[in-house]
C-alpha positions in Angstrom: 7.1 25.6 -4.0 9.7 22.7 -4.8 8.8 19.5 -5.9 11.2 16.8 -4.4 9.6 13.5 -5.4 7.1 11.6 -7.5 3.8 10.2 -6.2 3.5 6.3 -6.3 1.0 4.9 -8.7 -1.0 4.0 -5.7 -0.7 7.7 -4.4 -2.1 8.9 -7.8 -4.7 6.3 -7.9 -6.2 7.3 -4.5 -6.0 11.0 -5.4 -7.8 10.3 -8.6 -10.5 8.4 -6.8 -11.1 11.2 -4.5 -11.2 13.5 -7.4 -13.9 11.5 -8.7 -16.0 11.8 -5.5 -15.6 15.3 -6.0 -16.8 15.6 -9.5 -19.8 13.2 -8.5 -20.7 15.8 -5.6 -20.6 18.6 -8.4 -22.6 16.4 -10.4 -25.3 15.9 -7.8 -25.4 19.8 -7.0 -25.9 20.6 -11.0 -28.4 17.7 -11.1 -30.3 19.5 -8.3 -30.2 22.8 -9.8 -31.6 21.5 -12.9 -34.3 19.1 -11.8 -35.4 20.1 -8.1 -34.6 23.9 -7.9 -37.9 24.8 -6.3 -36.3 22.8 -3.2 -33.0 24.9 -3.1 -33.6 27.6 -0.6 -30.3 27.9 1.1 -26.4 27.0 0.9 -27.0 24.0 3.2 -28.5 21.3 1.0 -27.6 17.6 0.9 -26.2 18.2 -2.5 -23.5 20.8 -1.4 -22.7 18.4 1.5 -21.9 15.7 -1.2 -19.8 18.5 -3.2 -17.9 19.8 -0.4 -17.3 16.2 1.2 -15.6 15.2 -1.9 -13.7 18.3 -1.7 -12.5 17.7 1.6 -11.3 14.3 0.9 -9.3 15.3 -2.2 -7.7 18.4 -0.6 -7.0 16.4 2.5 -5.1 13.5 0.6 -3.4 16.2 -1.4 -1.9 17.9 1.6 -1.4 14.7 3.4 1.1 13.7 0.7 3.4 16.5 2.1 2.5 16.8 5.6 3.7 13.1 6.2 7.2 14.4 5.7 6.9 17.3 8.3 9.7 15.5 10.6 12.1 15.5 8.0 11.6 19.1 6.7 10.1 21.9 8.9 9.1 23.5 5.5 7.1 20.8 4.6 4.6 23.0 2.9 7.2 24.4 0.6 9.5 21.6 -0.2 7.8 18.3 0.3 5.3 18.2 -2.4 5.1 15.2 -4.9 5.7 16.4 -8.3 2.3 18.0 -9.9 0.7 18.3 -6.4 1.7 21.7 -5.3 -0.4 23.2 -8.0 -3.0 21.3 -6.8 -2.7 22.4 -3.0 -2.9 26.1 -4.2 -5.9 25.1 -6.3 -7.5 23.5 -2.6 -7.0 26.9 -1.1 -8.7 28.7 -4.2 -11.7 26.4 -3.7 -11.8 26.6 0.0 -11.8 30.5 -0.7 -14.4 30.2 -3.4 -16.7 27.6 -1.3 -16.8 30.3 1.7 -17.8 33.3 -0.7 -20.5 30.9 -2.4 -21.9 30.6 0.8 -22.0 34.2 1.7 -23.4 34.9 -1.9 -26.3 32.6 -1.4 -27.2 34.1 1.7 -27.2 37.4 0.4 -28.2 36.9 -3.3 -30.2 33.8 -3.3 -29.9 30.7 -5.5 -28.7 31.5 -8.8 -30.5 30.2 -11.9 -29.7 30.0 -15.6 -26.8 32.5 -16.8 -26.5 33.7 -13.4 -24.9 30.4 -12.3 -22.3 30.8 -15.2 -21.7 34.2 -14.2 -21.6 34.0 -10.4 -17.8 34.9 -9.1 -17.8 32.5 -6.4 -18.5 29.8 -8.9 -15.8 31.0 -11.2 -13.5 30.5 -8.1 -14.6 27.1 -7.5 -14.3 26.0 -10.9 -10.6 27.3 -11.1 -9.5 26.1 -7.8 -11.1 22.8 -8.5 -9.5 22.3 -11.8 -6.2 22.9 -10.4 -6.9 20.6 -7.6 -8.1 17.7 -9.8 -5.4 17.8 -12.5 -2.8 17.0 -9.8 -2.6 13.3 -11.1 -2.1 14.4 -14.7 0.9 16.5 -13.8 2.4 13.6 -11.8 2.0 11.3 -15.0 3.5 13.9 -16.9 6.6 13.9 -14.8 6.9 10.2 -14.3 6.9 9.1 -17.9 5.1 6.1 -17.1 2.5 4.3 -18.9 -0.1 1.6 -17.4 -2.0 2.6 -14.3 -0.3 5.8 -14.1 -1.5 6.5 -17.6 -4.9 5.5 -16.6 -5.1 7.9 -13.6 -3.3 10.9 -15.6 -6.2 10.6 -18.2 -9.0 10.5 -15.5 -7.4 13.5 -13.6 -7.3 15.2 -16.9 -10.8 14.4 -17.8 -11.9 15.7 -14.4 -10.2 18.6 -14.3 -11.3 19.6 -17.9 -15.1 18.9 -16.6 -14.7 21.1 -13.3 -12.6 23.9 -15.2 -15.6 24.2 -18.0 -18.4 23.2 -16.0 -20.0 26.8 -16.2 -19.8 27.0 -20.1 -20.1 23.3 -20.9 -24.1 23.9 -21.5 -22.7 26.5 -24.4 -20.7 23.9 -26.2 -21.6 21.4 -29.0 -21.8 18.6 -26.6 -24.9 20.1 -25.1 -26.6 21.3 -28.4 -29.5 19.8 -30.4 -29.7 22.8 -32.8 -29.4 20.5 -35.9 -32.7 18.8 -35.1 -34.5 22.0 -35.5 -35.9 23.4 -38.7 -33.7 25.7 -40.5 -35.8 28.8 -41.6 -34.7 31.9 -43.4 -37.1 34.7 -43.8 -37.8 36.4 -47.2 -35.6 38.6 -49.0 -35.4 41.9 -47.5 -36.5 40.5 -44.1 -34.4 39.7 -40.9 -32.9 36.2 -41.0 -34.5 33.7 -38.5 -31.5 31.3 -38.7 -29.7 32.6 -35.7 -30.5 29.3 -34.2 -28.2 27.5 -36.5 -25.7 30.4 -35.9 -25.5 29.8 -32.4 -25.5 25.7 -33.1 -22.3 26.0 -35.2 -20.8 28.6 -32.4 -21.4 25.8 -30.0 -19.5 23.3 -31.8 -16.5 25.4 -32.3 -16.5 26.4 -28.4 -16.9 22.4 -27.7 -13.8 21.7 -29.9 -11.7 24.3 -27.9 -13.1 22.8 -24.5 -12.3 19.2 -25.7 -9.2 19.4 -27.8 -7.0 21.9 -25.8 -6.4 19.3 -22.7 -6.3 16.5 -25.2 -3.8 18.1 -27.2 -1.5 19.0 -24.4 -1.7 15.4 -23.4 -1.0 14.2 -26.7 1.8 16.3 -27.3 3.7 14.5 -24.2 2.9 10.7 -25.2 0.7 8.6 -27.3 -2.0 7.3 -25.5 -4.9 5.3 -26.8 -7.7 6.7 -24.8 -7.2 10.5 -24.3 -10.3 11.8 -26.4 -12.6 9.0 -25.2 -11.7 10.0 -21.4 -12.4 13.8 -21.7 -15.5 13.5 -23.6 -16.5 10.4 -21.8 -16.6 12.3 -18.6 -18.3 15.3 -20.2 -21.0 13.2 -21.8 -21.9 10.9 -18.9 -21.8 14.2 -16.8 -24.6 16.0 -19.0 -26.7 12.8 -19.5 -26.9 12.1 -15.9 -27.5 16.0 -15.1 -30.6 16.3 -17.3 -31.6 12.7 -16.7 -31.0 11.0 -19.8 -33.1 13.3 -22.2 -33.5 12.3 -25.9 -32.3 13.4 -28.3 -29.2 14.7 -26.4 -28.2 11.3 -25.0 -28.1 9.8 -28.4 -25.8 12.7 -29.5 -23.7 12.4 -26.6 -23.2 8.6 -27.1 -22.3 9.4 -30.6 -19.8 11.8 -29.4 -18.1 9.3 -27.2 -18.0 6.7 -29.9 -16.7 9.1 -32.3 -13.8 10.2 -29.7 -13.1 6.1 -29.2 -12.7 5.8 -33.0 -10.5 8.9 -33.3 -8.6 7.7 -30.2 -7.9 4.3 -32.1 -7.0 6.1 -35.5 -4.5 8.4 -33.6 -2.9 5.7 -31.6 -2.3 3.7 -34.8 -0.7 6.5 -36.6 1.4 7.3 -33.9 2.6 3.4 -33.8 3.3 3.5 -37.4 4.7 7.0 -38.0 6.2 7.6 -34.6 5.6 10.6 -32.1 8.2 12.8 -34.1 6.4 12.7 -37.4 5.7 15.7 -39.4 2.2 17.2 -38.9 1.5 14.6 -36.1 -0.5 17.1 -33.7 -2.5 19.0 -36.5 -3.6 15.6 -38.1 -4.6 14.2 -34.6 -6.4 17.5 -33.8 -8.4 17.3 -37.3 -9.2 13.8 -36.9 -10.4 14.0 -33.2 -12.4 17.1 -33.8 -13.8 15.7 -37.0 -14.8 12.4 -35.5 -16.2 13.9 -32.4 -18.9 15.8 -33.9 -19.6 13.6 -36.8 -20.5 10.9 -34.1 -22.7 13.9 -32.3 -24.4 14.6 -35.5 -25.0 10.9 -36.4 -26.4 10.4 -32.9 -28.8 13.3 -33.5 -29.9 11.8 -36.6 -30.6 8.4 -35.3 -32.4 9.7 -32.2 -34.5 12.7 -33.8 -33.4 13.4 -37.5 -31.3 16.3 -38.5 -33.1 19.0 -40.2 -30.2 21.5 -41.2 -29.5 21.4 -44.7 -26.4 19.2 -45.7 -24.2 22.5 -46.2 -24.5 23.2 -42.2 -24.0 19.7 -41.0 -21.1 19.0 -43.4 -19.6 22.3 -42.6 -19.8 21.8 -39.1 -17.5 18.6 -39.4 -15.1 20.3 -41.9 -14.8 23.7 -40.0 -14.2 21.7 -36.6 -11.6 19.7 -38.2 -9.8 22.6 -39.3 -10.1 24.3 -36.1 -8.5 20.8 -34.5 -5.9 21.2 -36.9 -4.9 24.7 -35.7 -5.3 23.7 -32.2 -2.8 20.7 -32.9 -0.3 23.2 -34.5 -0.6 25.6 -31.6 0.0 22.9 -29.2 3.3 21.8 -30.5 6.3 22.6 -28.5 10.0 22.2 -28.6 10.1 19.4 -26.1 8.1 16.6 -24.5 9.1 16.4 -21.0 
């Protein structure tokens, strides 16, 4: 599919708002799975109606942007897509097939719970297709090279796409862990260690670093924008808080994580203004700052809400180790050009 034009700021904004409605529908369904599972007996629920209604609006708008040119180009479905939207249209088809598969899957195997939700093939299709569809405005922003409203819709699109693409594993990441509030206990010498809970918590922080830093670094590689990490971390944090009905101490940790992201954005943006976007080690430094600030904020939130019971080596080690991983991800995200 060729891309013959760039969508207007208004078109991107409408698309991003439809995407917000889609993720809102996903959130309502996730909330239902967590809080009212006993009432979910079939595919046909009010929450699925919200989810697929949001999808219908997002997909319809995406296809309309090409379909309206059908009189000028008989092959509008191949040639008339605004830049960045053709991949989104493919994503809508994947989501549609995944939705049909999900309906049959529920009818045959029932409503999934716990880890079964993550491993359901139909849910994987929905997540992949939704991520491609929701990031259309992000790609449009990249191509346009503009700031202002275009940057706002681009960051929102990236945040929504990240949430959708990682929704099946987001519960396994550091954003959703309260492991540091649990006592760290190691069995006596010669016995099996009982510190596996702490090990899983550290693994969650490392996975969370990858989930958040990869999209942020890809955007930062193209241009300096002041709210990249805040947008991605904010959508993830709000999603998890609403899904679980604002539990403590998790809500305190998520608020701290978002605050850490905002501080990191401010520092990174200031460095970009002072050093320039071509400065040596720009992305590795940014990756280290963002990762370290994210999880330092998360840990501070846990400390204020419930108290951290890990020894100092563990919680300081989490910040240092994730910062190192952030620097590695920043290094890997560097490319020959920013287009």
